[in-house]
N, C-alpha and C positions, 0 to 999 in steps of 0.2 A: 465603412464598406457595405453597410446594409442598404437595401433598396427600400423605397417608400412602401409601407405596409408590412414590412418584416419587423421582427422584434426578438429581443432576448428576454426570456421569462423574468429573470432577475439576477443580479450579481451582488454578492456580499463578500467582502474580503479586502485585504488578507486577514485571516483569522488566526488566533493562537500565537505561538511563539516561533521564532526563527530556528532553523536547524543549527545544532552546535557543530561547527566545522573547525577542525584544527588538525595538526599533524599527529596522528595516532600511531602511525607506522604502516601496518598492513590492514586494509579494510576490506571486508567481504560485503558486497552489495547484492541483495537478492530482491528481484522484482517479479511480480506476477501479473499477467494480463495487461490491462490498460495502465496499471501503475508502473509499468516499465518506463514510461515516458518521464514522470517526475523523479523516478529513481535515478535515471541517467543524469538529471540535473545535479543531484547530490553527488553522484560519482564524479562528475566533472569538477565540482567544488572541492571534493576530497583530493582529487589528483592535483589540482592547482595549489592545495595546501601542503603538498609534498608527500602525500600518502601513495603507497603502492596498492592499486585497486584490483580486486578480483570480482568479476560480475557474474551473477547467475540469472539467466532469463527463463522464466517458467510460464507455462500456459496449459490449457486442457489438451490441445492438439497442435500440430505444427502450423496450421493455418493462422493461429493466433500469436505466434512468436513474432515480435516486432522489434525494429531498430537494432538488429544484430550488428550491422556494420558500424553504427554509431557507438555501440557498446565496445566493440573491438578497438576503436580509436581512442577510447578513454581508459582502457583496462590493460593490465599486464596479462590477464587470462580471462577468457569468457567460456562459461559452461551453459549448455542449454538442456532443459528438462521439460518433458511433457507428461501429462497424466497417463496418456495412452501409449507412450513410448514411440510415437511416430517420428519424433526427432530428438536426438540427444539421449539423455538418460531417461529412464522411466521412473517418474517420481523423484523425490528429494533425498532418498536414503543414501545416495552417493555422497552427500555432504558429510556423513559420518566418516567415511574413508578419507575424504579431503581434509577434514579437521584433525585426523590422526597424523597426516603427513605434513601439514602446514600449520603454523601458528599465526593466528589473526588477533589483532589488538582491538578490533571493533567490528560489529556486524550491523548493517542497516537493512531493514526489511520493509518493503511496501508491496501490498497485494491483498488478495482475499484474506479474510480473518483466519480461516482454517489453515491457510498456507503460513501466515505469520506465526500462528500457534505452533505448527510443526517445526518451523525453523528455530523458534525460541527454545523448544524442547530439545532440539538437536545440539544447540550451542551451549545450553546450560551446563552440562557436565564438564565442558572445557573452560568454564568461567570466562567466556567471551562476552563483554558488555554488548547487549543486543537492543537496538532501538527499533521500535515498530511504529508505523504511522497508522493511527486509528481514525476511522471515519464513521463514527456512529451516526444514527439518525439525528438530524439537527432541525430546529425550527427557527429560533430567533438568532442564533449564532453569537449571542452576547452573554451567555451564562445565566440567563434569568429563567428560562423555561425548565431546565433540568433534564430535557429529553436525551441529551447526548452524554449522560453520566456514564462513567466507567469506573470499575473498581481496580485500583492499582495499589499494591502493598497494603491491602485492607482498608484503603481510604477511598471515599467517593470523590472523583474528580470529573471535570467537564471537558469533553473533547474539544469544544470550540475555544475555550479560553486557557485551559491548562495544557492542551495538546498543541498540535496533533501528535507529537512524538512522546512515547512513553517507554519505560523499561519493560522489554518483552518478557523478562524473567519474573516480573512482579504483577503482570496484567492478568486479570481473571478473564481468560478467553471464553470459558464455558458460559459465563454470565453474559458476556458480550454477544456471543452467537445467539443465545436465546432472545436477547433484546433486538438484535438485527432482524430476527424472523417474526417479530410481533406483528408488523404491518404487511407481511408478505402477500396475503390474499388481496389486500387493497392495492398494493403496488402492481400486482399482475393485472388487476382489473383496470387500473388507471392507464397502464401501458396499452392494453387492448383498445380502450376507448379512445386514446390518443391516436393510435394507428387508424382506427375507423373514421375519425374526424379529420384526418389529414395533418395532425400536429398542431403547432402553435398558431393561433389566429388572433393574437394580441388580446387574449382574455375572453374571446367570444365562444370558446368551446370548453368552458369550465365544466368538469364532470360533477 
């Protein structure tokens, strides 16, 4: 579908391990921002495996809520939450009331690290197995460079080969957040330079 002169920077994958899909019973799927899209693929697989799926869509503000109709087609119930309260619930605290009223057998979370941390902390007192999808900074994607290391249950693991899914109740999110911010100034500079140069030119605009 590309025209002459266009390019894709690079594609590496699939990486890591496949999601564990089976009939758990009632599954709570929580997605934030652009990670709503892959979350709904998992919600679809969970439904096809015989689960009753409840989906939560989250974003900073209502403009960033996406694929709500698709979520409704796959789920028994759909909840929307925004950080500023412009649509649905304000924040994720409503999950505490939801978990008091309903019993879930599994929780799947995909989204920003801080959101996955919050959801994991909410589900932990209810002993709901919670799976988070971690996307730490990666370089080679084959487990050799060690850049994507995460600490889970006190052990050092690699997001690219051991992940991307990990136990949310055993993940050291504070460490992960610090590591995610390590290259933040360089990421912002790279983004600005890319915009100034008009984006990808097949390697001709390397910063």
